[in-house]
PLY file of the C-alpha trace (Angstrom):
ply
format ascii 1.0
element vertex 286
property float x
property float y
property float z
element edge 285
property int vertex1
property int vertex2
end_header
26.38 160.73 159.47
24.39 159.88 162.25
25.41 159.89 165.95
24.43 156.87 167.98
21.71 158.97 170.21
22.78 156.74 173.11
26.60 157.61 172.79
27.49 159.22 175.63
29.88 162.43 175.00
32.85 163.59 176.31
33.39 167.02 176.75
36.20 167.25 178.08
38.21 166.78 175.00
36.82 170.21 173.53
36.83 173.69 175.06
35.29 176.51 173.75
36.79 179.78 174.57
34.47 182.26 172.38
36.05 185.26 171.07
37.49 186.53 174.23
41.02 186.86 172.90
41.10 190.05 170.51
44.99 191.04 169.81
46.78 194.24 170.50
48.68 195.74 167.06
48.63 194.36 163.69
48.06 190.59 164.99
49.55 188.49 162.50
52.52 189.26 161.00
51.32 187.72 157.18
54.04 189.23 154.84
53.78 190.15 151.55
53.22 187.72 148.34
50.66 188.14 145.59
48.71 185.49 146.92
47.38 187.73 149.39
44.77 186.12 152.10
44.07 183.32 150.82
47.73 182.36 150.70
47.71 182.87 154.54
44.93 180.98 155.18
46.92 178.05 152.99
49.75 178.62 155.20
47.98 176.84 157.73
44.87 175.14 156.45
45.64 171.81 158.30
49.25 172.97 158.95
51.06 172.41 162.25
53.14 175.52 163.12
51.46 178.90 163.68
54.33 180.00 165.33
55.61 180.76 162.11
54.01 183.71 160.85
52.64 184.93 163.96
53.86 188.54 164.48
55.82 189.51 167.46
54.49 191.19 170.37
51.40 190.70 170.00
49.06 189.39 173.00
45.39 188.78 173.42
43.82 191.40 175.38
41.39 190.55 177.80
40.59 186.79 179.32
39.18 184.20 177.49
35.51 182.85 179.15
35.58 179.41 178.44
32.02 178.19 177.39
30.66 175.04 179.49
29.31 172.40 176.85
28.90 169.73 179.33
25.75 171.44 179.95
24.60 171.47 176.35
26.01 168.43 174.67
25.26 165.01 176.31
24.68 162.21 173.93
24.75 161.66 170.61
21.29 163.17 169.97
22.78 166.42 170.84
25.61 165.88 168.39
22.98 165.58 165.70
21.40 169.03 166.61
23.92 171.15 167.44
27.52 172.11 165.57
29.62 172.32 168.68
28.51 168.75 170.41
29.13 167.64 166.71
32.49 168.76 167.17
32.70 166.73 170.71
30.94 163.67 169.21
33.97 163.76 166.10
36.26 164.23 168.49
35.59 161.60 170.73
35.27 159.14 168.47
38.84 160.17 166.49
40.11 159.88 169.76
38.42 156.55 170.90
40.03 154.98 167.35
43.81 156.03 168.11
43.47 155.65 171.45
43.15 151.64 170.56
45.87 151.94 167.78
48.67 154.08 169.50
50.74 152.66 172.37
50.51 155.18 175.13
47.89 157.54 173.31
47.66 160.86 174.90
44.31 162.36 174.20
44.73 166.13 172.70
42.13 168.75 173.02
40.23 170.66 170.31
39.88 174.65 171.08
36.90 176.09 169.66
37.72 180.07 169.40
36.43 183.24 167.31
38.43 185.94 165.87
41.85 185.10 167.88
43.71 182.87 170.31
46.83 182.55 172.19
48.53 179.21 171.60
51.78 177.58 172.74
52.93 178.16 168.87
52.09 181.80 169.39
49.07 183.97 168.77
46.36 183.58 166.19
43.54 184.55 164.14
40.86 182.75 161.96
42.21 183.58 158.83
44.78 180.90 159.35
42.67 177.98 159.42
42.19 174.73 161.64
46.02 173.78 162.76
47.62 171.76 165.43
50.01 173.04 167.85
52.49 170.25 168.61
53.72 172.75 171.56
50.64 172.17 173.75
49.10 169.50 171.74
45.75 171.31 170.89
44.00 171.05 167.66
42.51 174.90 167.50
39.35 175.85 165.27
37.33 178.83 164.27
33.86 177.41 163.32
33.75 179.86 160.44
36.97 178.38 158.67
33.77 176.33 157.36
31.82 178.89 155.89
35.42 180.26 154.53
35.56 176.52 152.96
32.40 176.87 150.98
32.25 180.87 150.02
35.98 180.82 149.58
37.32 177.76 148.37
34.54 176.43 146.80
33.77 173.54 148.77
30.17 171.91 149.05
30.66 171.84 152.67
28.80 169.20 155.23
29.13 167.79 158.15
31.32 165.34 157.13
33.18 167.43 155.66
33.78 169.29 158.79
34.69 165.48 160.16
37.32 165.51 157.48
38.94 168.52 158.65
39.43 167.64 162.37
40.36 164.01 161.73
43.12 165.32 159.42
44.14 167.50 162.23
44.21 164.78 165.04
46.01 163.01 161.89
48.80 165.69 162.50
48.61 164.45 166.26
49.60 161.08 166.04
52.28 161.85 163.93
53.33 163.80 166.54
53.05 160.73 168.73
54.88 159.02 166.69
58.07 161.12 165.91
57.10 161.72 162.38
56.43 165.56 162.64
60.03 165.68 164.01
61.22 163.98 160.58
60.14 166.68 158.51
61.50 170.69 158.19
59.44 173.38 156.76
60.98 172.62 152.89
58.51 172.90 150.27
57.80 171.45 147.17
55.83 168.69 145.12
57.91 165.99 146.97
58.73 167.49 149.80
58.66 166.41 153.28
56.08 168.93 154.40
53.57 167.36 151.57
54.13 164.08 152.54
53.02 164.68 156.20
50.25 166.42 154.96
48.96 163.70 152.80
49.33 160.85 155.48
47.50 163.10 157.66
44.70 162.66 154.85
45.24 159.30 154.87
44.73 159.24 158.63
41.78 160.78 158.33
40.39 158.24 156.03
41.28 155.17 158.29
39.03 156.85 160.87
36.71 157.33 158.73
36.40 153.60 157.65
36.51 152.38 161.31
34.25 155.07 162.98
31.17 153.08 163.69
33.36 150.94 166.05
34.09 153.42 168.13
30.60 153.34 169.44
29.55 156.79 168.49
27.84 156.50 165.38
24.72 154.26 164.47
25.65 153.12 160.99
28.18 153.27 158.30
29.13 156.62 156.17
27.15 156.73 153.39
28.48 157.57 149.93
27.11 160.97 150.31
28.89 161.52 153.50
32.38 160.11 152.17
31.91 162.51 148.87
31.73 165.45 151.40
35.04 164.92 152.75
36.67 164.14 149.09
35.25 167.53 147.95
36.99 169.24 150.95
40.25 167.71 150.17
39.91 168.44 146.39
39.05 172.25 147.63
41.89 172.81 149.50
44.72 171.33 147.25
48.00 173.21 146.70
47.09 173.55 142.95
43.54 174.47 143.63
44.27 177.19 145.58
47.28 178.63 143.74
45.17 178.48 140.34
42.22 180.72 142.23
45.12 183.10 143.98
47.07 183.81 140.93
46.33 182.28 138.18
49.00 179.40 137.73
50.52 176.71 139.87
53.91 176.14 141.02
54.78 172.87 142.06
58.32 174.74 144.22
55.84 176.39 146.25
53.58 173.16 147.24
53.48 172.29 151.02
49.82 170.75 151.13
50.22 168.31 147.85
47.49 168.77 144.77
43.73 168.28 144.86
43.96 164.77 143.16
46.99 163.82 145.64
44.79 164.92 148.74
41.37 162.95 147.16
43.93 159.63 146.77
45.34 159.38 149.99
41.96 159.89 151.88
40.07 157.75 149.64
43.65 155.12 150.46
42.71 155.08 154.02
39.20 154.73 153.93
39.18 152.19 151.37
41.54 150.28 153.19
41.12 151.20 156.92
44.78 150.21 158.08
47.08 152.84 159.14
49.83 151.01 158.06
48.59 151.44 154.33
49.50 155.69 154.67
52.94 155.15 154.39
53.25 158.77 152.05
57.10 158.66 152.69
57.98 156.01 150.77
57.96 155.82 146.82
55.98 158.52 144.48
52.73 160.49 145.64
0 1
1 2
2 3
3 4
4 5
5 6
6 7
7 8
8 9
9 10
10 11
11 12
12 13
13 14
14 15
15 16
16 17
17 18
18 19
19 20
20 21
21 22
22 23
23 24
24 25
25 26
26 27
27 28
28 29
29 30
30 31
31 32
32 33
33 34
34 35
35 36
36 37
37 38
38 39
39 40
40 41
41 42
42 43
43 44
44 45
45 46
46 47
47 48
48 49
49 50
50 51
51 52
52 53
53 54
54 55
55 56
56 57
57 58
58 59
59 60
60 61
61 62
62 63
63 64
64 65
65 66
66 67
67 68
68 69
69 70
70 71
71 72
72 73
73 74
74 75
75 76
76 77
77 78
78 79
79 80
80 81
81 82
82 83
83 84
84 85
85 86
86 87
87 88
88 89
89 90
90 91
91 92
92 93
93 94
94 95
95 96
96 97
97 98
98 99
99 100
100 101
101 102
102 103
103 104
104 105
105 106
106 107
107 108
108 109
109 110
110 111
111 112
112 113
113 114
114 115
115 116
116 117
117 118
118 119
119 120
120 121
121 122
122 123
123 124
124 125
125 126
126 127
127 128
128 129
129 130
130 131
131 132
132 133
133 134
134 135
135 136
136 137
137 138
138 139
139 140
140 141
141 142
142 143
143 144
144 145
145 146
146 147
147 148
148 149
149 150
150 151
151 152
152 153
153 154
154 155
155 156
156 157
157 158
158 159
159 160
160 161
161 162
162 163
163 164
164 165
165 166
166 167
167 168
168 169
169 170
170 171
171 172
172 173
173 174
174 175
175 176
176 177
177 178
178 179
179 180
180 181
181 182
182 183
183 184
184 185
185 186
186 187
187 188
188 189
189 190
190 191
191 192
192 193
193 194
194 195
195 196
196 197
197 198
198 199
199 200
200 201
201 202
202 203
203 204
204 205
205 206
206 207
207 208
208 209
209 210
210 211
211 212
212 213
213 214
214 215
215 216
216 217
217 218
218 219
219 220
220 221
221 222
222 223
223 224
224 225
225 226
226 227
227 228
228 229
229 230
230 231
231 232
232 233
233 234
234 235
235 236
236 237
237 238
238 239
239 240
240 241
241 242
242 243
243 244
244 245
245 246
246 247
247 248
248 249
249 250
250 251
251 252
252 253
253 254
254 255
255 256
256 257
257 258
258 259
259 260
260 261
261 262
262 263
263 264
264 265
265 266
266 267
267 268
268 269
269 270
270 271
271 272
272 273
273 274
274 275
275 276
276 277
277 278
278 279
279 280
280 281
281 282
282 283
283 284
284 285
C-alpha cells in the first residue's frame, strides 16, 4: 500500500479533536448482557447509529482542541510515514472515487478522537469502535481501535486493514446519500436488513479498493498481501466469530453485521468486480 509521493492531500476532509472530550457521569449506558465489553464494541463496529446506546445526559467535559493536520500531511510521502496522514490519504481517495460515481455526492468529514467525543448521534467513547453518524454525516474513529482489532479480535492488522475499516464507514455514507439507509430498521437476524446493509458497505469497500489507483493517490495497484489484510480484518469482525469469542456459542438471531464468511465474500465481490452495481445485498440470499 504505497501512496504516490506527488499526491496532494486535502486535510479539510479529516479533523483531529484529540482527547479533550472527557465525560461526566457514567459515559455510555451499555446495559447488561453476557457478552460484556465485546458486545459493546460489536454493537457499533462499522455501525451507523451510536445514539441508540448513549446514556442520557452525559456531556463531554471541556473543549475538544483540534490539531492542525495541514502542517503535517501535505503529500502522499507524508501518508506513507504517518498514521494520521495515511488516514487523510485514504479518505481523500475514497471520496474522490465516490464523488465520481454518485451524482450529487457530498463529502463526509472523518473525525479522529481519543477517549470520547460528542457527535450528532450522541456521546460516544472509543469502546464503540469506528462508526458513521448520519445525523451529522461524519465518520468517527479512535485510532486505538486498530490495536483492539488485533489484540481483542485476532486480526493481523496492517495499513490496508485500516483502509478497509475506513472504506466500510464511507460505504455507509454512500448508503445514506442514496437513501438505502432509511429503508432499513433496527431488526437483527441472519437475513435482516441490518446485516444486508453492513454487507453492502463491505462490498462498497471492495469496489473502492479495486478502483483506488485511478483516484491518483496511490502509486500502484494494491498487492495480494494488502487485500489479505482487509479480508483478515473482515473475518475478524464477523458476528459468528465475535459471538463465539464472547459467549462460546453462536446465535444467528442476534446477527447485525453478517458472518465472517459473508463479510469476506462481499468484500471480495466488490473487489473482484470493481462495480458498485454488483453490491446488491438486498436481493436473494447473502
